[in-house]
C-alpha positions as CSV (number, residue, x, y, z in Angstrom):
1,M,-35.3,-17.6,-44.4
2,I,-31.9,-18.5,-43.1
3,G,-30.6,-14.9,-44.4
4,T,-33.5,-13.3,-42.8
5,I,-32.6,-14.9,-39.3
6,A,-28.9,-14.0,-39.8
7,S,-29.9,-10.3,-40.6
8,F,-32.2,-10.1,-37.4
9,I,-29.2,-11.6,-35.3
10,T,-26.8,-9.1,-36.6
11,A,-29.4,-6.4,-36.0
12,A,-30.1,-7.5,-32.3
13,I,-26.3,-7.6,-31.8
14,I,-25.8,-4.0,-32.9
15,Q,-28.9,-2.8,-30.9
16,G,-27.8,-5.0,-27.8
17,I,-24.1,-3.4,-27.4
18,P,-24.8,-0.1,-26.1
19,L,-27.2,-1.8,-23.8
20,L,-24.5,-4.2,-22.8
21,Y,-22.0,-1.4,-21.8
22,G,-24.9,0.4,-19.9
23,A,-26.0,-2.6,-18.1
24,V,-22.3,-3.9,-17.2
25,G,-21.4,-0.2,-15.9
26,E,-24.8,-0.3,-13.8
27,I,-24.0,-3.7,-12.3
28,I,-20.5,-2.8,-11.1
29,T,-22.0,0.3,-9.6
30,E,-25.0,-1.5,-8.0
31,K,-22.5,-4.0,-6.5
32,S,-21.4,-1.3,-4.1
33,G,-24.8,-0.5,-3.0
34,N,-25.1,2.7,-5.2
35,L,-28.3,2.8,-7.6
36,N,-27.3,5.2,-10.2
37,L,-30.4,6.0,-12.4
38,G,-28.2,8.6,-14.1
39,I,-26.9,6.0,-16.6
40,P,-28.9,7.5,-19.5
41,G,-27.5,10.7,-19.0
42,I,-24.0,9.3,-18.7
43,M,-24.4,7.6,-21.8
44,Y,-25.3,10.8,-23.6
45,V,-22.4,12.7,-22.3
46,G,-20.1,9.7,-23.2
47,G,-21.5,9.9,-26.7
48,I,-21.1,13.7,-27.1
49,S,-17.6,13.7,-25.3
50,G,-16.3,11.3,-28.0
51,I,-17.8,13.3,-30.8
52,I,-16.1,16.4,-29.3
53,G,-12.8,14.7,-29.0
54,G,-12.9,13.3,-32.6
55,Y,-14.2,16.5,-34.1
56,L,-11.4,18.7,-32.4
57,Y,-8.8,16.1,-33.7
58,E,-10.1,15.7,-37.1
59,R,-10.2,19.6,-37.5
60,S,-6.7,19.9,-36.2
61,T,-5.1,17.8,-39.1
62,E,-5.6,17.1,-42.7
63,N,-4.4,13.5,-42.5
64,P,-5.8,11.9,-39.3
65,A,-4.2,8.8,-38.1
66,A,-6.3,5.8,-37.6
67,I,-4.9,5.1,-34.0
68,L,-5.6,8.7,-32.9
69,C,-9.2,8.8,-34.4
70,I,-9.8,5.8,-32.4
71,L,-8.0,6.7,-29.3
72,I,-8.9,10.4,-28.8
73,P,-12.8,9.7,-28.8
74,F,-12.3,6.7,-26.6
75,L,-10.3,8.6,-24.0
76,S,-12.6,11.4,-24.2
77,T,-15.5,9.3,-23.5
78,I,-14.1,7.6,-20.4
79,I,-13.2,11.1,-19.1
80,G,-16.5,12.6,-19.7
81,A,-18.7,9.8,-18.4
82,G,-16.0,9.3,-15.6
83,L,-16.7,12.9,-14.5
84,M,-20.4,12.6,-14.5
85,A,-20.3,9.5,-12.4
86,L,-17.9,11.5,-10.0
87,I,-20.3,14.2,-9.5
88,Y,-23.0,11.3,-8.6
89,S,-20.5,9.7,-6.1
90,F,-19.7,13.1,-4.5
91,L,-23.3,13.9,-4.1
92,T,-24.4,10.5,-2.9
93,I,-21.6,9.2,-1.1
94,T,-19.8,12.3,0.5
95,L,-22.9,14.4,0.9
96,R,-25.2,11.2,1.1
97,A,-28.0,12.9,-1.1
98,N,-31.0,10.8,-2.1
99,Q,-29.9,8.1,-4.8
100,N,-32.8,8.2,-6.8
101,V,-33.3,11.9,-7.0
102,T,-29.5,12.4,-7.8
103,G,-29.7,9.9,-10.5
104,L,-32.6,11.3,-12.3
105,A,-31.3,14.9,-12.1
106,L,-28.0,13.5,-13.6
107,T,-30.0,11.9,-16.6
108,T,-31.7,15.3,-17.3
109,F,-28.4,17.1,-16.9
110,G,-26.7,14.6,-19.0
111,V,-29.2,14.8,-21.9
112,G,-29.2,18.4,-21.8
113,I,-25.3,18.5,-22.1
114,G,-25.5,16.2,-25.1
115,N,-28.1,18.0,-27.0
116,F,-26.6,21.4,-26.2
117,Y,-23.1,20.5,-27.5
118,G,-24.4,18.4,-30.3
119,G,-26.4,21.3,-31.6
120,S,-23.9,24.2,-30.9
121,L,-20.5,22.7,-31.3
122,L,-20.0,23.5,-35.0
123,S,-21.4,27.0,-34.5
124,F,-18.7,27.7,-31.9
125,F,-16.1,27.4,-34.8
126,G,-18.2,29.4,-37.3
127,E,-19.5,26.3,-39.1
128,G,-23.1,25.2,-39.8
129,G,-25.0,22.0,-40.2
130,S,-24.8,18.7,-38.2
131,I,-21.8,17.0,-36.7
132,S,-20.7,14.1,-38.9
133,L,-17.2,12.4,-38.4
134,L,-17.2,10.1,-41.2
135,T,-13.4,9.5,-41.0
136,T,-13.5,8.5,-37.3
137,G,-16.9,6.7,-37.7
138,T,-15.4,4.5,-40.6
139,F,-12.3,3.4,-38.4
140,Y,-14.7,2.5,-35.5
141,K,-16.9,0.3,-37.8
142,T,-14.1,-1.6,-39.4
143,P,-14.8,-5.2,-39.1
144,L,-12.3,-8.0,-38.3
145,P,-10.2,-8.5,-41.5
146,F,-11.1,-12.4,-41.7
147,A,-14.9,-11.9,-41.3
148,D,-15.6,-12.0,-45.2
149,K,-13.7,-15.4,-45.5
150,L,-15.9,-17.2,-43.1
151,G,-19.3,-16.9,-45.1
152,L,-22.7,-16.5,-43.4
153,F,-21.1,-17.0,-40.0
154,G,-18.5,-14.2,-40.5
155,K,-21.0,-11.8,-41.9
156,T,-23.4,-12.4,-38.8
157,F,-20.9,-12.6,-36.0
158,L,-17.8,-11.1,-36.8
159,S,-18.6,-8.1,-39.1
160,F,-18.7,-5.4,-36.3
161,G,-16.2,-2.8,-35.1
162,F,-13.9,-3.6,-32.2
163,L,-16.2,-1.8,-29.6
164,T,-18.7,-4.7,-30.1
165,Y,-16.2,-7.4,-29.0
166,L,-14.8,-5.1,-26.2
167,A,-18.4,-4.9,-24.7
168,V,-18.3,-8.8,-24.5
169,I,-14.9,-8.9,-23.1
170,T,-15.6,-6.3,-20.5
171,A,-18.8,-8.2,-19.3
172,I,-16.7,-11.5,-18.9
173,L,-14.0,-9.5,-17.1
174,A,-16.3,-7.9,-14.8
175,S,-18.0,-11.5,-13.9
176,W,-14.5,-12.7,-13.2
177,F,-13.6,-9.8,-11.0
178,L,-16.7,-9.8,-9.1
179,N,-16.6,-13.7,-8.5
180,R,-12.9,-14.5,-8.6
181,T,-11.0,-12.0,-6.9
182,R,-10.7,-10.6,-3.3
183,A,-11.4,-7.0,-4.3
184,G,-14.7,-8.3,-6.1
185,L,-15.5,-10.0,-2.9
186,N,-14.8,-6.9,-1.0
187,L,-16.9,-4.7,-3.3
188,R,-19.9,-7.3,-2.9
189,A,-19.5,-7.1,0.8
190,V,-19.6,-3.3,0.8
191,G,-23.1,-3.6,-1.2
192,E,-24.6,-6.3,0.9
193,N,-23.5,-4.8,4.4
194,P,-21.2,-1.7,4.4
195,A,-21.2,-1.6,8.2
196,T,-19.8,-5.1,8.5
197,A,-17.4,-4.5,5.7
198,D,-16.0,-1.3,7.5
199,A,-15.5,-3.4,10.6
200,A,-13.6,-5.9,8.8
201,G,-11.2,-3.2,7.7
202,I,-12.6,-2.4,4.1
203,N,-12.5,1.0,2.9
204,V,-16.1,1.4,2.0
205,T,-15.9,4.9,0.7
206,K,-13.0,4.0,-1.6
207,Y,-14.8,0.9,-3.0
208,K,-18.1,2.9,-3.6
209,Y,-16.3,5.7,-5.5
210,L,-14.1,3.5,-7.6
211,S,-17.1,1.2,-8.6
212,T,-19.3,4.0,-9.3
213,V,-16.8,5.9,-11.3
214,I,-15.6,2.9,-13.3
215,G,-19.0,1.9,-13.8
216,G,-20.1,5.2,-15.3
217,A,-17.1,5.1,-17.6
218,V,-18.0,1.6,-19.0
219,A,-21.5,2.8,-19.5
220,G,-20.3,5.9,-21.4
221,L,-18.8,3.6,-23.9
222,G,-22.3,2.5,-24.9
223,G,-22.9,6.2,-25.9
224,L,-19.4,6.1,-27.9
225,Y,-20.6,2.8,-29.6
226,F,-23.9,4.5,-30.7
227,V,-22.6,7.6,-32.1
228,M,-19.4,6.1,-33.7
229,D,-20.5,2.6,-34.8
230,Y,-24.3,2.6,-35.0
231,T,-24.5,6.2,-36.6
232,S,-21.2,6.1,-38.2
233,G,-19.9,9.4,-36.4
234,A,-23.1,11.4,-36.6
235,W,-24.8,13.1,-33.7
236,T,-28.6,13.4,-33.6
237,N,-30.2,15.3,-30.6
238,D,-32.3,12.9,-28.4
239,G,-31.0,10.0,-30.8
240,F,-30.4,7.7,-28.0
241,G,-34.2,7.1,-27.1
242,D,-34.7,5.1,-24.2
243,R,-31.7,2.7,-24.5
244,G,-30.4,4.0,-21.1
245,W,-33.4,2.9,-19.4
246,L,-33.4,-0.3,-21.1
247,A,-29.8,-0.8,-19.8
248,I,-30.9,-0.4,-16.3
249,A,-34.0,-2.9,-17.0
250,I,-31.4,-5.5,-18.2
251,V,-29.5,-5.3,-14.8
252,I,-32.6,-6.9,-13.3
253,F,-33.3,-9.3,-16.1
254,A,-29.5,-10.5,-15.9
255,L,-30.0,-10.9,-12.0
256,W,-27.0,-8.6,-11.3
257,K,-24.7,-11.0,-13.2
258,P,-22.5,-9.2,-15.9
259,A,-22.1,-12.5,-18.0
260,S,-25.7,-12.9,-18.0
261,A,-26.1,-9.4,-19.1
262,I,-24.4,-10.5,-22.5
263,F,-27.2,-12.6,-23.7
264,S,-29.9,-10.5,-22.0
265,S,-28.6,-7.5,-24.0
266,F,-28.8,-9.3,-27.3
267,I,-32.3,-10.5,-26.2
268,F,-33.5,-7.0,-25.5
269,G,-31.8,-5.8,-28.8
270,G,-33.9,-8.2,-30.7
271,L,-37.1,-7.3,-29.0
272,Y,-36.2,-3.5,-29.6
273,I,-36.4,-4.0,-33.3
274,I,-38.4,-7.2,-33.9
275,C,-41.4,-5.0,-34.9
276,T,-39.4,-4.0,-38.1
277,Y,-39.4,-7.9,-39.2
278,I,-43.0,-8.3,-38.8
279,P,-45.0,-7.3,-41.9
280,N,-48.1,-5.3,-41.9
281,L,-48.0,-3.9,-38.3
282,T,-50.4,-1.0,-37.4
283,N,-48.8,1.6,-35.6
284,S,-50.5,0.8,-32.2
285,T,-49.3,-2.7,-32.5
286,R,-45.8,-1.8,-33.2
287,E,-45.6,0.4,-30.1
288,L,-47.1,-2.4,-28.0
289,I,-44.3,-4.6,-29.2
290,K,-41.8,-2.0,-28.3
291,M,-43.0,-2.4,-24.8
292,L,-41.9,-6.0,-24.6
293,P,-38.6,-5.6,-23.0
294,Y,-40.3,-3.6,-20.1
295,V,-42.9,-6.2,-19.7
296,V,-40.3,-9.1,-19.6
297,T,-38.3,-7.2,-17.0
298,I,-41.4,-6.8,-14.7
299,I,-42.2,-10.4,-15.1
300,V,-38.6,-11.4,-14.2
301,L,-38.9,-9.0,-11.3
302,V,-42.1,-10.5,-9.8
303,F,-40.6,-14.0,-10.4
304,I,-37.5,-13.4,-8.4
305,S,-39.3,-11.3,-5.8
306,A,-41.6,-14.5,-5.2
307,R,-38.8,-17.1,-5.3
308,K,-36.7,-15.1,-2.6
309,K,-33.5,-16.7,-3.6
310,R,-30.6,-14.6,-2.1
311,E,-28.4,-15.1,-5.3
312,H,-31.0,-13.6,-7.5
313,Q,-31.7,-10.4,-5.3
314,P,-30.1,-7.1,-5.6
315,P,-27.5,-6.2,-3.1
316,A,-29.0,-5.7,0.3
317,H,-27.9,-2.1,0.8
318,L,-28.7,-1.0,-2.8
319,G,-30.0,2.6,-2.7
320,Q,-29.1,3.5,0.9
321,S,-26.4,5.9,2.1
322,Y,-23.8,4.6,4.5
323,F,-22.9,6.7,7.4
324,R,-20.3,5.2,9.5
325,E,-21.3,6.9,12.8
326,E,-24.6,5.1,12.4
327,R,-23.0,1.7,12.9
């Protein structure tokens, strides 16, 4: 029984990490007032960018170095996801395009890019088959060296690759930044009332651009985790499923708080795979259980809307473009 519970916790953490990256990235973005529904597409581009970077490096050398196998895909992901977020920023901040439509278009675009290069990359070099970066994936999956010495605790909580712990650290740092720094206060002011922030001398455009691009890069790491850690360096078209949308749902469930997103992501990760731990389920019941994360999110949204507590509400200017001359 204990072994089953430990196994479930481990699986929930594995499922929750890409959601955590996506949720934290979206929280950073939404704190500026930008609603980026392109997070699922950005995660796809982050994943395929890491795959491309890792593949090109492995192909260029017979003895790949561990540090470069880790660093090149990592930087490739940040660049690819950051560029996607920059496209969104230019369209919605500079050109003031509708944020919902732009985000949805970005998701379609990102998924298409991921599936195209995922299915065509090898053919560009005269090769066949599916992409599989076993060497790079092994480096990303390497657990902490002392995990085996700590018994069940080590196996349950410390047997993951470095991206798992980086996700938790990123969420904690984002929480500290938003709540304990002057720049974080300025960012929250931009999301609540950009006109007032502008009048106070805060560069609204700069904060919106930086938060959206940085948030996109963080979300892209969720795609890198999925392809390098979860699937061990292999790419599968449409393999991400609805994880990008779950990440956006977690933003609401966590009440726009990065620290709360840590436990929320693990809860959603557990709900995502709990049906595999319940025996003798019919297909219809299995699909109903998979709806639980969304049902829980709707319940939380109704609850916080009814209570109307300001600290539990989204940024007041979320989803609205800011035009200085309209102040």
